[in-house]
C-alpha positions as YAML, in Angstrom:
chain: A
units: angstrom
residues:
- id: 1
  name: MET
  ca: [114.54, 88.74, 97.99]
- id: 2
  name: ARG
  ca: [111.32, 86.71, 98.09]
- id: 3
  name: VAL
  ca: [108.12, 88.77, 98.30]
- id: 4
  name: LEU
  ca: [104.82, 87.03, 98.98]
- id: 5
  name: PHE
  ca: [101.46, 88.30, 97.71]
- id: 6
  name: PRO
  ca: [98.61, 86.53, 99.55]
- id: 7
  name: PHE
  ca: [95.03, 86.83, 98.26]
- id: 8
  name: VAL
  ca: [91.71, 85.40, 99.35]
- id: 9
  name: GLY
  ca: [90.86, 84.39, 95.77]
- id: 10
  name: ASP
  ca: [87.09, 84.93, 95.77]
- id: 11
  name: SER
  ca: [87.14, 88.08, 93.63]
- id: 12
  name: VAL
  ca: [89.06, 89.97, 90.95]
- id: 13
  name: GLY
  ca: [89.38, 93.74, 91.16]
- id: 14
  name: GLY
  ca: [91.65, 96.74, 90.84]
- id: 15
  name: SER
  ca: [94.07, 95.62, 93.55]
- id: 16
  name: HIS
  ca: [94.74, 92.39, 91.66]
- id: 17
  name: ARG
  ca: [95.36, 94.20, 88.38]
- id: 18
  name: SER
  ca: [97.74, 96.56, 90.18]
- id: 19
  name: ILE
  ca: [99.73, 93.65, 91.58]
- id: 20
  name: PHE
  ca: [99.86, 91.97, 88.16]
- id: 21
  name: GLU
  ca: [101.47, 95.11, 86.77]
- id: 22
  name: LEU
  ca: [104.00, 94.97, 89.62]
- id: 23
  name: TYR
  ca: [104.55, 91.23, 89.10]
- id: 24
  name: ASN
  ca: [105.29, 91.60, 85.39]
- id: 25
  name: THR
  ca: [108.23, 93.87, 86.20]
- id: 26
  name: LEU
  ca: [109.50, 92.15, 89.35]
- id: 27
  name: ARG
  ca: [109.77, 88.66, 87.86]
- id: 28
  name: SER
  ca: [112.65, 89.70, 85.58]
- id: 29
  name: GLY
  ca: [114.73, 91.23, 88.40]
- id: 30
  name: PRO
  ca: [116.36, 90.26, 91.71]
- id: 31
  name: ILE
  ca: [112.99, 90.12, 93.53]
- id: 32
  name: THR
  ca: [111.10, 86.83, 93.35]
- id: 33
  name: PRO
  ca: [107.31, 87.34, 93.63]
- id: 34
  name: VAL
  ca: [105.28, 84.48, 95.14]
- id: 35
  name: PHE
  ca: [101.47, 84.17, 95.00]
- id: 36
  name: VAL
  ca: [99.32, 82.30, 97.50]
- id: 37
  name: LEU
  ca: [95.52, 81.96, 97.44]
- id: 38
  name: HIS
  ca: [93.18, 80.83, 100.19]
- id: 39
  name: LYS
  ca: [90.38, 79.78, 97.86]
- id: 40
  name: ILE
  ca: [89.88, 78.46, 94.34]
- id: 41
  name: GLY
  ca: [87.64, 80.86, 92.44]
- id: 42
  name: PRO
  ca: [87.69, 83.84, 90.04]
- id: 43
  name: LEU
  ca: [91.28, 84.81, 90.84]
- id: 44
  name: SER
  ca: [92.70, 81.30, 90.43]
- id: 45
  name: GLU
  ca: [90.96, 81.08, 87.04]
- id: 46
  name: LEU
  ca: [92.53, 84.36, 85.96]
- id: 47
  name: LEU
  ca: [95.99, 83.34, 87.21]
- id: 48
  name: ASP
  ca: [95.65, 80.07, 85.29]
- id: 49
  name: ASP
  ca: [94.77, 82.00, 82.13]
- id: 50
  name: LEU
  ca: [97.76, 84.31, 82.65]
- id: 51
  name: LYS
  ca: [99.98, 81.29, 83.40]
- id: 52
  name: ILE
  ca: [101.02, 82.77, 86.75]
- id: 53
  name: LYS
  ca: [101.97, 80.12, 89.29]
- id: 54
  name: TYR
  ca: [100.44, 80.18, 92.75]
- id: 55
  name: GLU
  ca: [100.09, 77.99, 95.81]
- id: 56
  name: LEU
  ca: [96.86, 77.15, 97.59]
- id: 57
  name: LEU
  ca: [96.81, 77.64, 101.36]
- id: 58
  name: PRO
  ca: [93.30, 76.91, 102.68]
- id: 59
  name: VAL
  ca: [92.44, 78.96, 105.77]
- id: 60
  name: LYS
  ca: [89.06, 78.23, 107.33]
- id: 61
  name: TYR
  ca: [88.62, 81.54, 109.15]
- id: 62
  name: LEU
  ca: [89.75, 84.86, 107.66]
- id: 63
  name: ALA
  ca: [89.98, 87.87, 109.94]
- id: 64
  name: GLY
  ca: [87.66, 90.62, 108.76]
- id: 65
  name: ASN
  ca: [84.90, 88.38, 107.42]
- id: 66
  name: SER
  ca: [83.04, 89.59, 110.51]
- id: 67
  name: PRO
  ca: [83.62, 93.01, 112.14]
- id: 68
  name: HIS
  ca: [83.28, 91.49, 115.61]
- id: 69
  name: ILE
  ca: [86.59, 92.01, 117.44]
- id: 70
  name: LEU
  ca: [86.57, 88.61, 119.14]
- id: 71
  name: LYS
  ca: [86.00, 86.84, 115.82]
- id: 72
  name: ILE
  ca: [88.88, 88.81, 114.28]
- id: 73
  name: PHE
  ca: [91.16, 87.83, 117.15]
- id: 74
  name: PHE
  ca: [90.10, 84.18, 116.93]
- id: 75
  name: SER
  ca: [90.75, 84.12, 113.16]
- id: 76
  name: ILE
  ca: [94.26, 85.55, 113.61]
- id: 77
  name: VAL
  ca: [95.11, 82.98, 116.29]
- id: 78
  name: PHE
  ca: [93.52, 80.10, 114.35]
- id: 79
  name: SER
  ca: [95.57, 80.77, 111.20]
- id: 80
  name: PHE
  ca: [98.84, 81.74, 112.93]
- id: 81
  name: PHE
  ca: [100.71, 78.42, 112.83]
- id: 82
  name: LYS
  ca: [99.72, 77.64, 109.23]
- id: 83
  name: ILE
  ca: [100.91, 81.07, 108.06]
- id: 84
  name: ARG
  ca: [104.14, 80.94, 110.05]
- id: 85
  name: LYS
  ca: [104.94, 77.49, 108.64]
- id: 86
  name: PHE
  ca: [104.31, 78.68, 105.08]
- id: 87
  name: ILE
  ca: [106.50, 81.79, 105.50]
- id: 88
  name: ARG
  ca: [109.41, 79.84, 106.94]
- id: 89
  name: LYS
  ca: [109.15, 76.91, 104.53]
- id: 90
  name: ASN
  ca: [109.18, 79.23, 101.51]
- id: 91
  name: GLU
  ca: [111.87, 81.54, 102.96]
- id: 92
  name: ILE
  ca: [109.71, 84.64, 102.53]
- id: 93
  name: ASP
  ca: [111.47, 87.92, 103.30]
- id: 94
  name: LEU
  ca: [108.48, 90.23, 102.98]
- id: 95
  name: VAL
  ca: [104.71, 89.84, 102.76]
- id: 96
  name: HIS
  ca: [102.80, 92.44, 100.74]
- id: 97
  name: GLY
  ca: [99.10, 92.46, 101.73]
- id: 98
  name: ASN
  ca: [96.48, 94.12, 99.55]
- id: 99
  name: ASP
  ca: [93.05, 93.91, 101.16]
- id: 100
  name: LEU
  ca: [91.54, 94.12, 104.63]
- id: 101
  name: ARG
  ca: [90.99, 90.38, 105.23]
- id: 102
  name: ILE
  ca: [94.52, 89.56, 104.15]
- id: 103
  name: ASN
  ca: [96.06, 92.41, 106.14]
- id: 104
  name: LEU
  ca: [94.25, 91.43, 109.32]
- id: 105
  name: THR
  ca: [94.92, 87.70, 108.88]
- id: 106
  name: TRP
  ca: [98.57, 87.89, 107.80]
- id: 107
  name: SER
  ca: [100.17, 90.98, 109.35]
- id: 108
  name: LEU
  ca: [100.70, 89.96, 112.98]
- id: 109
  name: SER
  ca: [101.49, 86.35, 112.04]
- id: 110
  name: THR
  ca: [104.09, 87.58, 109.54]
- id: 111
  name: ARG
  ca: [105.83, 89.84, 112.03]
- id: 112
  name: LEU
  ca: [105.91, 87.12, 114.68]
- id: 113
  name: SER
  ca: [107.37, 84.78, 112.06]
- id: 114
  name: GLY
  ca: [110.38, 87.04, 111.54]
- id: 115
  name: ALA
  ca: [109.40, 88.39, 108.10]
- id: 116
  name: LEU
  ca: [108.51, 91.97, 107.15]
- id: 117
  name: TYR
  ca: [104.96, 93.12, 106.42]
- id: 118
  name: LEU
  ca: [103.88, 95.81, 103.96]
- id: 119
  name: TRP
  ca: [100.24, 96.85, 104.48]
- id: 120
  name: HIS
  ca: [98.76, 98.22, 101.23]
- id: 121
  name: GLN
  ca: [95.62, 100.18, 102.16]
- id: 122
  name: ARG
  ca: [93.30, 100.45, 99.15]
- id: 123
  name: SER
  ca: [90.12, 101.60, 100.90]
- id: 124
  name: LEU
  ca: [89.21, 104.08, 103.62]
- id: 125
  name: MET
  ca: [90.02, 103.09, 107.18]
- id: 126
  name: SER
  ca: [87.13, 103.52, 109.58]
- id: 127
  name: SER
  ca: [87.32, 105.93, 112.52]
- id: 128
  name: SER
  ca: [87.48, 103.10, 115.06]
- id: 129
  name: VAL
  ca: [90.02, 103.73, 117.83]
- id: 130
  name: LEU
  ca: [91.15, 100.11, 117.45]
- id: 131
  name: TRP
  ca: [93.04, 101.11, 114.29]
- id: 132
  name: ARG
  ca: [95.49, 102.91, 116.58]
- id: 133
  name: LEU
  ca: [96.97, 99.45, 117.12]
- id: 134
  name: SER
  ca: [97.81, 99.16, 113.41]
- id: 135
  name: PRO
  ca: [101.45, 100.42, 113.76]
- id: 136
  name: LEU
  ca: [102.12, 97.19, 115.66]
- id: 137
  name: LEU
  ca: [100.87, 95.08, 112.77]
- id: 138
  name: ALA
  ca: [103.00, 96.29, 109.86]
- id: 139
  name: ASN
  ca: [106.47, 97.59, 109.10]
- id: 140
  name: HIS
  ca: [105.14, 100.05, 106.53]
- id: 141
  name: PHE
  ca: [101.85, 101.30, 105.09]
- id: 142
  name: VAL
  ca: [101.19, 102.22, 101.46]
- id: 143
  name: THR
  ca: [98.06, 104.08, 100.34]
- id: 144
  name: ILE
  ca: [96.66, 104.70, 96.86]
- id: 145
  name: SER
  ca: [95.33, 108.26, 97.17]
- id: 146
  name: LYS
  ca: [95.23, 111.32, 99.43]
- id: 147
  name: PHE
  ca: [91.64, 110.38, 100.24]
- id: 148
  name: VAL
  ca: [92.79, 107.04, 101.67]
- id: 149
  name: HIS
  ca: [96.04, 108.38, 103.13]
- id: 150
  name: GLN
  ca: [94.17, 110.90, 105.29]
- id: 151
  name: SER
  ca: [92.07, 108.11, 106.79]
- id: 152
  name: LEU
  ca: [95.08, 106.34, 108.33]
- id: 153
  name: PRO
  ca: [95.40, 106.63, 112.13]
- id: 154
  name: GLU
  ca: [97.34, 109.70, 113.17]
- id: 155
  name: ASN
  ca: [99.69, 107.68, 115.35]
- id: 156
  name: ILE
  ca: [101.32, 106.01, 112.34]
- id: 157
  name: PRO
  ca: [104.65, 107.88, 111.92]
- id: 158
  name: LYS
  ca: [105.24, 109.69, 108.62]
- id: 159
  name: SER
  ca: [108.31, 107.51, 108.08]
- id: 160
  name: LYS
  ca: [106.09, 104.42, 108.07]
- id: 161
  name: LYS
  ca: [103.54, 105.49, 105.45]
- id: 162
  name: THR
  ca: [103.81, 106.34, 101.76]
- id: 163
  name: LEU
  ca: [101.30, 107.38, 99.11]
- id: 164
  name: ILE
  ca: [101.90, 105.55, 95.83]
- id: 165
  name: HIS
  ca: [99.42, 105.72, 92.97]
- id: 166
  name: ASN
  ca: [98.30, 102.49, 91.35]
- id: 167
  name: PRO
  ca: [100.22, 101.30, 88.28]
- id: 168
  name: PHE
  ca: [98.90, 101.03, 84.73]
- id: 169
  name: ASN
  ca: [100.15, 99.48, 81.54]
- id: 170
  name: ILE
  ca: [100.19, 102.57, 79.35]
- id: 171
  name: GLU
  ca: [101.03, 100.51, 76.25]
- id: 172
  name: ASN
  ca: [97.93, 98.31, 76.48]
- id: 173
  name: THR
  ca: [95.71, 100.30, 74.12]
- id: 174
  name: TYR
  ca: [93.03, 99.27, 71.65]
- id: 175
  name: ASP
  ca: [91.64, 100.55, 68.36]
- id: 176
  name: ARG
  ca: [88.38, 102.21, 69.36]
- id: 177
  name: ASP
  ca: [86.42, 101.32, 66.22]
- id: 178
  name: ALA
  ca: [87.48, 97.67, 66.38]
- id: 179
  name: SER
  ca: [86.59, 97.51, 70.08]
- id: 180
  name: ARG
  ca: [83.15, 98.97, 69.43]
- id: 181
  name: ARG
  ca: [82.43, 96.43, 66.67]
- id: 182
  name: TRP
  ca: [83.53, 93.64, 69.05]
- id: 183
  name: LEU
  ca: [81.33, 94.93, 71.88]
- id: 184
  name: ASN
  ca: [78.33, 95.48, 69.60]
- id: 185
  name: GLU
  ca: [78.50, 91.89, 68.44]
- id: 186
  name: LEU
  ca: [79.20, 90.46, 71.89]
- id: 187
  name: TYR
  ca: [76.23, 92.15, 73.58]
- id: 188
  name: ASP
  ca: [73.95, 92.94, 70.61]
- id: 189
  name: ILE
  ca: [74.29, 96.71, 70.95]
- id: 190
  name: PRO
  ca: [73.05, 98.94, 68.10]
- id: 191
  name: LYS
  ca: [76.11, 100.07, 66.16]
- id: 192
  name: ASN
  ca: [74.94, 103.66, 65.65]
- id: 193
  name: SER
  ca: [74.10, 104.40, 69.29]
- id: 194
  name: ILE
  ca: [76.06, 106.64, 71.66]
- id: 195
  name: LEU
  ca: [77.37, 104.24, 74.28]
- id: 196
  name: PHE
  ca: [77.38, 105.23, 77.95]
- id: 197
  name: GLY
  ca: [79.35, 102.72, 80.02]
- id: 198
  name: TYR
  ca: [79.91, 101.70, 83.62]
- id: 199
  name: ILE
  ca: [82.50, 99.09, 84.55]
- id: 200
  name: GLY
  ca: [83.31, 97.90, 88.04]
- id: 201
  name: ARG
  ca: [81.86, 96.07, 91.01]
- id: 202
  name: LEU
  ca: [78.11, 96.23, 91.43]
- id: 203
  name: VAL
  ca: [77.63, 97.12, 95.09]
- id: 204
  name: TYR
  ca: [75.42, 99.75, 96.74]
- id: 205
  name: TRP
  ca: [78.08, 102.37, 97.42]
- id: 206
  name: LYS
  ca: [79.01, 102.47, 93.72]
- id: 207
  name: ASN
  ca: [75.72, 104.36, 93.14]
- id: 208
  name: VAL
  ca: [74.87, 102.68, 89.83]
- id: 209
  name: ASP
  ca: [71.14, 103.11, 90.55]
- id: 210
  name: PHE
  ca: [71.68, 106.89, 90.40]
- id: 211
  name: LEU
  ca: [73.41, 106.47, 87.03]
- id: 212
  name: ILE
  ca: [70.41, 104.56, 85.68]
- id: 213
  name: ASN
  ca: [68.01, 107.29, 86.84]
- id: 214
  name: CYS
  ca: [70.22, 109.96, 85.25]
- id: 215
  name: PHE
  ca: [70.37, 107.99, 82.00]
- id: 216
  name: LYS
  ca: [66.56, 107.86, 81.87]
- id: 217
  name: GLU
  ca: [66.29, 111.61, 82.49]
- id: 218
  name: TYR
  ca: [68.89, 112.39, 79.84]
- id: 219
  name: ILE
  ca: [67.00, 110.32, 77.28]
- id: 220
  name: ASN
  ca: [63.84, 112.29, 78.05]
- id: 221
  name: LYS
  ca: [65.72, 115.56, 77.58]
- id: 222
  name: ASN
  ca: [67.21, 115.07, 74.12]
- id: 223
  name: ASN
  ca: [66.93, 113.22, 70.83]
- id: 224
  name: LEU
  ca: [70.25, 111.37, 71.02]
- id: 225
  name: LYS
  ca: [70.21, 107.64, 70.35]
- id: 226
  name: LEU
  ca: [71.74, 106.39, 73.59]
- id: 227
  name: HIS
  ca: [72.57, 102.99, 75.05]
- id: 228
  name: LEU
  ca: [73.88, 102.15, 78.54]
- id: 229
  name: ILE
  ca: [76.04, 99.11, 79.23]
- id: 230
  name: ILE
  ca: [76.76, 98.03, 82.80]
- id: 231
  name: VAL
  ca: [79.78, 95.72, 83.05]
- id: 232
  name: GLY
  ca: [80.69, 93.90, 86.25]
- id: 233
  name: SER
  ca: [79.53, 91.51, 88.93]
- id: 234
  name: GLY
  ca: [78.95, 91.91, 92.65]
- id: 235
  name: ASP
  ca: [76.12, 91.89, 95.16]
- id: 236
  name: ASN
  ca: [73.30, 89.75, 93.72]
- id: 237
  name: GLU
  ca: [70.61, 91.59, 95.67]
- id: 238
  name: TYR
  ca: [71.83, 94.95, 94.38]
- id: 239
  name: ILE
  ca: [72.06, 93.65, 90.81]
- id: 240
  name: ASN
  ca: [68.44, 92.47, 91.03]
- id: 241
  name: ASP
  ca: [67.43, 95.89, 92.36]
- id: 242
  name: LEU
  ca: [69.16, 97.54, 89.38]
- id: 243
  name: LYS
  ca: [67.41, 95.27, 86.89]
- id: 244
  name: GLN
  ca: [64.05, 95.96, 88.53]
- id: 245
  name: LEU
  ca: [64.75, 99.70, 88.32]
- id: 246
  name: VAL
  ca: [65.54, 99.42, 84.60]
- id: 247
  name: HIS
  ca: [62.30, 97.52, 84.07]
- id: 248
  name: LYS
  ca: [60.31, 100.05, 86.10]
- id: 249
  name: LEU
  ca: [61.72, 102.93, 84.03]
- id: 250
  name: GLY
  ca: [60.87, 101.12, 80.80]
- id: 251
  name: ILE
  ca: [64.39, 101.18, 79.36]
- id: 252
  name: ASN
  ca: [65.16, 97.45, 79.14]
- id: 253
  name: ASN
  ca: [65.79, 97.72, 75.40]
- id: 254
  name: ILE
  ca: [68.54, 100.33, 75.79]
- id: 255
  name: VAL
  ca: [70.30, 99.06, 78.94]
- id: 256
  name: THR
  ca: [72.58, 96.01, 78.85]
- id: 257
  name: PHE
  ca: [73.79, 94.13, 81.93]
- id: 258
  name: ALA
  ca: [76.94, 92.49, 80.62]
- id: 259
  name: GLY
  ca: [78.21, 90.74, 83.75]
- id: 260
  name: PHE
  ca: [81.93, 90.17, 84.28]
- id: 261
  name: ASN
  ca: [84.29, 90.71, 81.33]
- id: 262
  name: SER
  ca: [87.94, 89.62, 81.46]
- id: 263
  name: GLU
  ca: [89.06, 92.37, 79.03]
- id: 264
  name: PRO
  ca: [88.16, 95.59, 80.87]
- id: 265
  name: ASN
  ca: [90.45, 97.88, 78.87]
- id: 266
  name: ARG
  ca: [89.07, 96.63, 75.58]
- id: 267
  name: VAL
  ca: [85.55, 97.23, 76.91]
- id: 268
  name: ILE
  ca: [86.41, 100.76, 78.07]
- id: 269
  name: SER
  ca: [87.92, 101.62, 74.69]
- id: 270
  name: ALA
  ca: [84.51, 100.93, 73.10]
- id: 271
  name: PHE
  ca: [82.62, 103.42, 75.29]
- id: 272
  name: ASP
  ca: [81.73, 106.88, 74.03]
- id: 273
  name: LEU
  ca: [81.49, 108.04, 77.64]
- id: 274
  name: MET
  ca: [82.61, 106.17, 80.75]
- id: 275
  name: ILE
  ca: [80.73, 107.10, 83.91]
- id: 276
  name: ALA
  ca: [81.92, 106.58, 87.49]
- id: 277
  name: PRO
  ca: [79.00, 107.43, 89.81]
- id: 278
  name: SER
  ca: [80.46, 106.84, 93.31]
- id: 279
  name: ASN
  ca: [81.67, 109.82, 95.33]
- id: 280
  name: GLN
  ca: [83.46, 107.55, 97.83]
- id: 281
  name: GLU
  ca: [85.87, 105.83, 95.47]
- id: 282
  name: PRO
  ca: [89.23, 105.34, 97.25]
- id: 283
  name: PHE
  ca: [91.07, 105.92, 93.99]
- id: 284
  name: GLY
  ca: [89.18, 105.44, 90.71]
- id: 285
  name: ARG
  ca: [91.21, 102.98, 88.67]
- id: 286
  name: THR
  ca: [88.77, 102.86, 85.77]
- id: 287
  name: LEU
  ca: [89.19, 106.61, 85.24]
- id: 288
  name: ILE
  ca: [92.89, 106.18, 84.48]
- id: 289
  name: GLU
  ca: [92.18, 103.16, 82.28]
- id: 290
  name: ALA
  ca: [89.70, 105.27, 80.30]
- id: 291
  name: MET
  ca: [92.22, 108.09, 79.92]
- id: 292
  name: ILE
  ca: [94.80, 105.65, 78.56]
- id: 293
  name: GLN
  ca: [92.22, 104.35, 76.05]
- id: 294
  name: LYS
  ca: [91.25, 107.94, 75.09]
- id: 295
  name: THR
  ca: [87.70, 107.48, 76.34]
- id: 296
  name: ALA
  ca: [85.84, 110.50, 77.72]
- id: 297
  name: VAL
  ca: [85.19, 110.36, 81.48]
- id: 298
  name: LEU
  ca: [82.34, 111.67, 83.63]
- id: 299
  name: ALA
  ca: [82.61, 111.05, 87.38]
- id: 300
  name: ALA
  ca: [80.90, 112.00, 90.62]
- id: 301
  name: ARG
  ca: [82.78, 114.71, 92.47]
- id: 302
  name: GLY
  ca: [84.46, 113.43, 95.65]
- id: 303
  name: GLY
  ca: [86.84, 110.78, 96.96]
- id: 304
  name: GLY
  ca: [89.69, 109.75, 94.70]
- id: 305
  name: HIS
  ca: [87.91, 111.09, 91.61]
- id: 306
  name: SER
  ca: [88.60, 114.68, 92.60]
- id: 307
  name: GLU
  ca: [92.32, 113.91, 92.84]
- id: 308
  name: ILE
  ca: [92.45, 112.40, 89.35]
- id: 309
  name: ILE
  ca: [90.19, 114.71, 87.35]
- id: 310
  name: ASP
  ca: [90.77, 118.40, 86.82]
- id: 311
  name: ASN
  ca: [87.23, 119.36, 85.83]
- id: 312
  name: GLY
  ca: [87.03, 120.52, 82.23]
- id: 313
  name: VAL
  ca: [90.72, 119.75, 81.68]
- id: 314
  name: THR
  ca: [91.21, 115.97, 82.05]
- id: 315
  name: GLY
  ca: [87.56, 114.96, 82.40]
- id: 316
  name: ARG
  ca: [84.28, 116.17, 83.81]
- id: 317
  name: LEU
  ca: [82.88, 116.02, 87.35]
- id: 318
  name: TYR
  ca: [79.25, 116.33, 88.39]
- id: 319
  name: ASP
  ca: [77.87, 117.00, 91.86]
- id: 320
  name: HIS
  ca: [77.04, 113.79, 93.70]
- id: 321
  name: ASP
  ca: [73.36, 112.77, 93.50]
- id: 322
  name: ASN
  ca: [72.53, 115.86, 91.42]
- id: 323
  name: ILE
  ca: [70.77, 114.84, 88.20]
- id: 324
  name: ASP
  ca: [70.82, 118.38, 86.74]
- id: 325
  name: SER
  ca: [74.58, 118.60, 87.29]
- id: 326
  name: PHE
  ca: [75.01, 115.18, 85.64]
- id: 327
  name: MET
  ca: [73.02, 116.22, 82.57]
- id: 328
  name: ASN
  ca: [74.77, 119.58, 82.27]
- id: 329
  name: GLN
  ca: [78.17, 117.89, 82.17]
- id: 330
  name: CYS
  ca: [76.91, 115.44, 79.54]
- id: 331
  name: ASP
  ca: [75.73, 118.38, 77.44]
- id: 332
  name: LEU
  ca: [79.15, 120.01, 77.68]
- id: 333
  name: TYR
  ca: [80.65, 116.85, 76.18]
- id: 334
  name: PHE
  ca: [78.14, 116.27, 73.41]
- id: 335
  name: ASN
  ca: [77.58, 119.90, 72.40]
- id: 336
  name: ASP
  ca: [81.26, 120.75, 71.96]
- id: 337
  name: GLU
  ca: [83.23, 118.11, 70.08]
- id: 338
  name: LYS
  ca: [86.38, 120.24, 69.90]
- id: 339
  name: SER
  ca: [86.48, 120.69, 73.67]
- id: 340
  name: LYS
  ca: [85.73, 117.00, 74.25]
- id: 341
  name: TYR
  ca: [88.71, 115.82, 72.21]
- id: 342
  name: LYS
  ca: [90.99, 118.39, 73.81]
- id: 343
  name: ILE
  ca: [90.03, 116.99, 77.24]
- id: 344
  name: ILE
  ca: [90.55, 113.41, 76.05]
- id: 345
  name: ASN
  ca: [94.03, 114.14, 74.71]
- id: 346
  name: THR
  ca: [95.09, 116.13, 77.78]
- id: 347
  name: ALA
  ca: [93.86, 113.31, 80.03]
- id: 348
  name: ASN
  ca: [95.78, 110.74, 78.00]
- id: 349
  name: THR
  ca: [99.02, 112.71, 78.31]
- id: 350
  name: MET
  ca: [98.54, 113.17, 82.06]
- id: 351
  name: ALA
  ca: [97.82, 109.46, 82.62]
- id: 352
  name: ILE
  ca: [100.92, 108.37, 80.73]
- id: 353
  name: LEU
  ca: [103.18, 110.76, 82.65]
- id: 354
  name: LYS
  ca: [101.76, 110.12, 86.11]
- id: 355
  name: TYR
  ca: [100.58, 106.52, 86.29]
- id: 356
  name: SER
  ca: [103.05, 104.35, 84.40]
- id: 357
  name: SER
  ca: [103.92, 100.91, 85.77]
- id: 358
  name: GLY
  ca: [107.60, 101.79, 85.80]
- id: 359
  name: ARG
  ca: [107.07, 104.72, 88.14]
- id: 360
  name: HIS
  ca: [104.99, 102.56, 90.51]
- id: 361
  name: VAL
  ca: [107.46, 99.66, 90.56]
- id: 362
  name: LYS
  ca: [110.36, 102.00, 91.33]
- id: 363
  name: SER
  ca: [108.50, 103.47, 94.32]
- id: 364
  name: VAL
  ca: [107.43, 100.10, 95.71]
- id: 365
  name: THR
  ca: [110.82, 98.41, 95.32]
- id: 366
  name: GLN
  ca: [112.48, 101.35, 97.08]
- id: 367
  name: ILE
  ca: [110.27, 100.59, 100.08]
- id: 368
  name: TYR
  ca: [111.11, 96.87, 99.89]
- id: 369
  name: LYS
  ca: [114.83, 97.63, 99.92]
- id: 370
  name: LYS
  ca: [114.54, 100.23, 102.66]
- id: 371
  name: LEU
  ca: [112.71, 97.76, 104.90]
- id: 372
  name: LEU
  ca: [115.23, 94.99, 104.30]
- id: 373
  name: ASP
  ca: [118.17, 97.30, 104.96]
- id: 374
  name: THR
  ca: [116.86, 98.45, 108.36]
...
């Protein structure tokens, strides 16, 4: 069985790391994974570093770059013959799409080419009635959380949709003290500070500006020696807004903008507290990564976060956009060390049991086989 994973190539995020976990298991079995990229960029650089082979298939117009329905239709038609030729030439049995632009560009072309299409939905679907056409585009839909699953159109039959949590390498752990020394040296962070950390894309809906405001208020409230590190890349305008906010609040000397880092788990293992401030997160991959690294987690209540964290048991949740709630949950961590470590250890056990790569691969390959047998 040959399974194709197409990607745009202009970014690296949680969906890519999930597929790498899947790839590492599939490549030693009867399923042959194939990667194709539309652009040279951050993803091709990472694949080169990981020594994962891929093919380049330039496509001028990707469906979904613009929400305009006529532009989406034009993009699908424009790329159809190139995609069909690639599928047939490489004898692809199934295409596994992992983001909106890929799903819109590849799904119909794949089905009309005679191959199967698995639509992996990793973000919320909008309420547009046009999504009611989606059952025609894919043989099966996979979602990453209840939050995302409930956003699928109601006319998709239950037999054609499955919720499968993202996979994680539960053995990829780091020594916390060594990671902190590495991070201190890399970004010139004071070694005796309590390190608050954010890691992820820097876009407006991630609510990192709220985190910065909370950090300032928490500093004013107590005598702890704190430092905030913000790791990730994204929307340049938003990043500039964040830096201006930090300057306005007068906390430049205790806030570090680290940019992209290719070792996210090592970074997370160095945090004293990892904070996830978006209440619209489809899943919350970094929460699980923190639990595996035994890093304490504080997240905004809502979205996929509320599915992952049992408040006070496997992490702590604060009310979205509520600074007092944020600070109260921080106090509960820092004023009760015994409770904090109990939460960390419980979260680590839960993550290992529920989110292992092996469990994910088994669920996905069962869908592959079911589709090919029908």
